[in-house]
KEKEFI-184360 format. One record per residue (C-alpha): residue number from 0; residue in one letter; z, y negated, x. Coordinates in steps of 0.001 Angstrom, whole numbers, plus 500000, padded with zeros to 6 digits. Last residue first. Example, Ala and Ser with C-alpha at 12.3 -4.5 7.8 and 13.67 -1.06 7.14 Angstrom:
% residues 2
+-------+------+--------+--------+--------+
: marza : doza :      Z :      Y :      X :
+-------+------+--------+--------+--------+
:     1 :    s : 507140 : 501060 : 513670 :
:     0 :    a : 507800 : 504500 : 512300 :
+-------+------+--------+--------+--------+
***
This chain:
% residues 103
+-------+------+--------+--------+--------+
: marza : doza :      Z :      Y :      X :
+-------+------+--------+--------+--------+
:   102 :    x : 846335 : 328933 : 448455 :
:   101 :    x : 847349 : 327216 : 445370 :
:   100 :    x : 845167 : 324496 : 444029 :
:    99 :    x : 847093 : 321175 : 443501 :
:    98 :    x : 847857 : 320500 : 439812 :
:    97 :    x : 846248 : 317456 : 438267 :
:    96 :    x : 845433 : 319062 : 434950 :
:    95 :    x : 841661 : 318567 : 435569 :
:    94 :    x : 841965 : 320064 : 439090 :
:    93 :    x : 843792 : 323057 : 437757 :
:    92 :    x : 841131 : 323663 : 435091 :
:    91 :    x : 838437 : 323392 : 437726 :
:    90 :    x : 840138 : 325940 : 439858 :
:    89 :    x : 840522 : 328167 : 436905 :
:    88 :    x : 836906 : 327937 : 436019 :
:    87 :    x : 835848 : 328550 : 439690 :
:    86 :    x : 838019 : 331600 : 439915 :
:    85 :    x : 836592 : 332985 : 436634 :
:    84 :    x : 832999 : 332481 : 437861 :
:    83 :    x : 833894 : 334191 : 441087 :
:    82 :    x : 835188 : 337127 : 439278 :
:    81 :    x : 832230 : 337242 : 436968 :
:    80 :    x : 829772 : 337118 : 440048 :
:    79 :    x : 831704 : 339828 : 441837 :
:    78 :    x : 831715 : 341943 : 438698 :
:    77 :    x : 828048 : 341436 : 438210 :
:    76 :    x : 827365 : 342332 : 441927 :
:    75 :    x : 829473 : 345421 : 441789 :
:    74 :    x : 827935 : 346670 : 438609 :
:    73 :    x : 824412 : 346190 : 439972 :
:    72 :    x : 825249 : 347887 : 443290 :
:    71 :    x : 826690 : 350788 : 441376 :
:    70 :    x : 823577 : 351076 : 439223 :
:    69 :    x : 821458 : 351133 : 442296 :
:    68 :    x : 823498 : 353646 : 444230 :
:    67 :    x : 823987 : 356315 : 441508 :
:    66 :    x : 820875 : 357096 : 439471 :
:    65 :    x : 818032 : 355656 : 441745 :
:    64 :    x : 819600 : 356310 : 445198 :
:    63 :    x : 821064 : 359639 : 444065 :
:    62 :    x : 817626 : 360806 : 442860 :
:    61 :    x : 815711 : 359533 : 445873 :
:    60 :    x : 818251 : 361065 : 448192 :
:    59 :    x : 817826 : 364392 : 446372 :
:    58 :    x : 814124 : 364327 : 446360 :
:    57 :    x : 813960 : 363550 : 450096 :
:    56 :    x : 816456 : 366341 : 450873 :
:    55 :    x : 814354 : 368775 : 448905 :
:    54 :    x : 811197 : 367769 : 450737 :
:    53 :    x : 813002 : 368196 : 454135 :
:    52 :    x : 814128 : 371620 : 453030 :
:    51 :    x : 810634 : 372613 : 452189 :
:    50 :    x : 809402 : 371312 : 455554 :
:    49 :    x : 812252 : 373285 : 457301 :
:    48 :    x : 811160 : 376457 : 455501 :
:    47 :    x : 807521 : 375936 : 456556 :
:    46 :    x : 808619 : 375418 : 460106 :
:    45 :    x : 810717 : 378687 : 460007 :
:    44 :    x : 807678 : 380455 : 458547 :
:    43 :    x : 805552 : 379249 : 461494 :
:    42 :    x : 808122 : 380191 : 464025 :
:    41 :    x : 808403 : 383892 : 463087 :
:    40 :    x : 804973 : 385467 : 462409 :
:    39 :    x : 802563 : 383066 : 464190 :
:    38 :    x : 804848 : 382119 : 467140 :
:    37 :    x : 805899 : 385765 : 467547 :
:    36 :    x : 802231 : 386952 : 467668 :
:    35 :    x : 801402 : 384236 : 470271 :
:    34 :    x : 804372 : 385310 : 472391 :
:    33 :    x : 803353 : 389024 : 472120 :
:    32 :    x : 799808 : 388140 : 473255 :
:    31 :    x : 801231 : 386164 : 476157 :
:    30 :    x : 803387 : 389191 : 477223 :
:    29 :    x : 800288 : 391366 : 477115 :
:    28 :    x : 798369 : 388979 : 479142 :
:    27 :    x : 801189 : 388717 : 481683 :
:    26 :    x : 801331 : 392468 : 481955 :
:    25 :    x : 797606 : 392617 : 482614 :
:    24 :    x : 797892 : 389845 : 485316 :
:    23 :    x : 800758 : 391632 : 487031 :
:    22 :    x : 798624 : 394832 : 487171 :
:    21 :    x : 795698 : 392930 : 488577 :
:    20 :    x : 797881 : 391214 : 491170 :
:    19 :    x : 799327 : 394552 : 492188 :
:    18 :    x : 795725 : 396008 : 492520 :
:    17 :    x : 794549 : 393041 : 494487 :
:    16 :    x : 797581 : 393313 : 496809 :
:    15 :    x : 796874 : 396990 : 497455 :
:    14 :    x : 793256 : 396148 : 498241 :
:    13 :    x : 794285 : 393350 : 500558 :
:    12 :    x : 796815 : 395725 : 502342 :
:    11 :    x : 794023 : 398331 : 502726 :
:    10 :    x : 791594 : 395799 : 504200 :
:     9 :    x : 794289 : 394467 : 506641 :
:     8 :    x : 795001 : 398068 : 507767 :
:     7 :    x : 791293 : 398691 : 508322 :
:     6 :    x : 790990 : 395442 : 510443 :
:     5 :    x : 794084 : 396223 : 512432 :
:     4 :    x : 792528 : 399593 : 513289 :
:     3 :    x : 789226 : 398023 : 514209 :
:     2 :    x : 790943 : 395657 : 516555 :
:     1 :    x : 792745 : 398624 : 518292 :
:     0 :    x : 789296 : 399865 : 519241 :
+-------+------+--------+--------+--------+
***
């Protein structure tokens, strides 16, 4: 007789547990739906904005590279070549006159 009472209590506890699990599952589904909506409405525009910013940065770096850096490198290389040419000419002139080169 007492075994039947334990069985009835176990059935009631399992039923309550099933109800609680069902409620928690419903709450989880609602939260998952909210998360998906947030991802669509908030994160996607942020990613689009980041993509636009990246394209702007690429364009700016390309512009600066073509219009500032490359001409600066050319001027620097020409001036270095001209300076080295002058040094060599002065060195050759000193050697021809018989003066020792200064350090």
